[in-house]
C-alpha positions, 0 to 999 in steps of 0.5 A: 470278041476281040477284046476278050482274045486280047485279054487272054493273050495278055494274061498268058504272057504276063504269067511268065516270071521273066524280066526283059527289055525287048520282045524279040522273035524267031523271024529276026525282029526287031533286030532285022529291021533297018532305018531307011535314012538319017544317021542310022541308015548305015546300021545293019539292024534295029539294035540297042543304042548304048548312050554316047559310046557310039555302040549298037548291041543285040541281046542274043539267046545264047549269051544272056548276060552279054551285049553283042556289038553289031555296029560302031559309029566312026568318030565315036568314043568306041571307034577303034576300041570296040569291034563288031562281034565283040561281047561286052560282058562287064564294066568296072571290073565286074561281070554282068550277072543277071541275064536278060529275058525275052517277052512282054507283059507284067512279069517281063517289063523293065531293063533288068540284066546287062542293059540296066547294068551297062546304063548304070556303069555309063552313068557312073562314068559320066559323073564327076567322079567317073571322069568320063572314063568307062572301063569295060570287060570284052570277049573277042573270040577266045580273048578276054580284054579290058578296054577303057572308053574315053567319053569326056566330061562334057556330058555330065550326069543327071541330077537325082531330081531330073528332069527338074533342077538338072543342068544336064537336062537343060543342056540336052534340051537346048540341043534338041530344040535346035535339032528340031528346028533343023528337021522342020520341013518347008511346009511347016511340018515334021512328017507325021501327026505325033511329030507335028504335035510333040515337036512344036509343043516342045518349041512352044514350051521353051518360051523362047521368041527365036522359035516363034517363026517355026512354031507359027509355021507349024500352026499354019500347016495344021490350019491348011491341012484340016477342015470340017469335012475330010475323008482321008485315011487314019485321019483322026490321029491327024485332027487330034494332033492339030487340035491339041497343038492349035489349042495350046498355041492359041492359049499362048498367043491369042491369035484370033485366026486360030479360033476358026480353025479350032471350030473346024476341027471340033466339027470334024471330031464330033462328026467322026465320033462314034455315037450310033450303030447307024455309023457302022461300016458294013464291011466290019461285019466281015472283017472284024465280026467279033468287034461289031457292037451288038446293041446301042451303047457299045463303043459309044462315044469313042473314036477309031482310026477313022470316022464312025465305026470300021474294023475293030472300032473305037479304041481308048488311045484315040478316044483319050486324045479326042476327049483331050482335044475337045477339052483344050478347044473348050478351054479356048472359049469354043462351045463343045457339045457337053453330052458328046464330050462326056460320052468320050469320058464315059468310054474311057471310064468303061475302059479303066480298071479300079487300079487306073489302068486303061485297056484297049477298048471300052472294057477293062483288062482286069482290075489288077492287070496292067501293060503298056501305059500309053492309053492310060496316059491319054485318058489321064491327061484328058481327065486332067484337062477336063473343063468341067467342074465335077470332081470325078475328072480330077479323081480319075486323073489322079487314079491314072497317075497313081497307076503309072507311078506304081508301074513305071516299068512298062514306060518305053514298051508301049503298043503301036507307037512307043514314043508317042505313048511315052509322052502321054504317059509322062504328061499324065503322071505329072498330075501327081509329083510323086508319080512323075518322080517315080516314072522318071527315076525308074526310066533314067536308064532309057534316057541315058542309053537313048542319047547318041554321041551327036546329042540326038535321041534314038528310038530303042528296040521295043515291042512295036515299031510304029514310026521306026524305019524312016525315022530313028532319031526325030521321034525320040528326040521330039518326045524327049524334048517335050518330056524334059520340058514338063518341069517348066510348067510353061504349057497347060498340058504340063501344068500351067494353070488356066485363067479363071 
């Protein structure tokens, strides 16, 4: 079956004793991909952003301790100081020593190598003691040069407890919320289901009344574009995003009109949920014969991209969001079929190993294995938000959080849409303060390097590219804004207690 083939792929990859930041390929990916619009349309490929310096670099096979400059933004601190083709080989008088490696899996997750070395140097430069100056070692052809970038002192450095009790986080969050307002479309949306969930949630989490108009505009958009019966493509993602946001919006505002919309979304999701083999699309036997259930019970209770069972069928990432959506709807006071809801939770339980890691479908990848954490995050958040009294849900939520906290290195390397996986991972880790702290501390480098000189955040190269192309800034900016809002606990998704 497909799940077995994927498991073998993961095991074969994770057997390689390497460390890596990105999985690059012989055909030029990810470096060959380009952004279609926005400030990155001038960049010739999908390269690493080096924080507020204005630099974009590539990791190359022939220079594994170097960062090869591929683009320099005009007007940035690096402009007229660093040239395209330069090799950044060190900082603060020391050469980078640890080589980057290429690959994907348990042994290759993490930023070790010149990427991490540069991030640490940049953090030092932005600190009070660094005075906003970053001294670099450069190779330009046969020349060895020392170049100092003047970054200024306005950015500052993160606190040890970031994003909590952190002035830099607060400054960044303020700017990102204004950026999200600027990016909202006339119809109230931001262009895709993840954006239409994370952007308004970040605005709602702020608690500021100046964003109320934009938040309601998005709520009305979700209301207009959802109904009890729908036959769109890749549709479950959209309905779950709408249900999660509208539930949080209702709990914050008590706007009664929202309840009717949530009833429609609930009806659609219960219709869309796979619960019987009669829902099987016959074409799946031809396109994905190995994934077709052989008996009742397989894939039961889950959701795939579309209603029922098509292609490879229900998957844990969408099922986690489905279970979460129904949980939030029930918290709004709407009755949900408990048997069907618990069937979704059972799907997630079957997909989760004893270590708390959630696999692709409703089967475990192994009880000691892990990879990208988006599915684990979605399952963990669904359990954390469970409206049922049984202790098993909180226990599962803690198990998912512990898995994330013990293996925080895969955070920005999520399958499908990496930035979407990052949000669910962070929200689920928040079930346990220690695990959330572990996740954020380990991935401080990502936030340091993803911030651009204009204050937006950038979608760094990754295993996958869903969402990259037309969007290189909005996704990462919305995700960062919501993650930075977690310590406020101003949403139920971020820890605000439900009223009894």
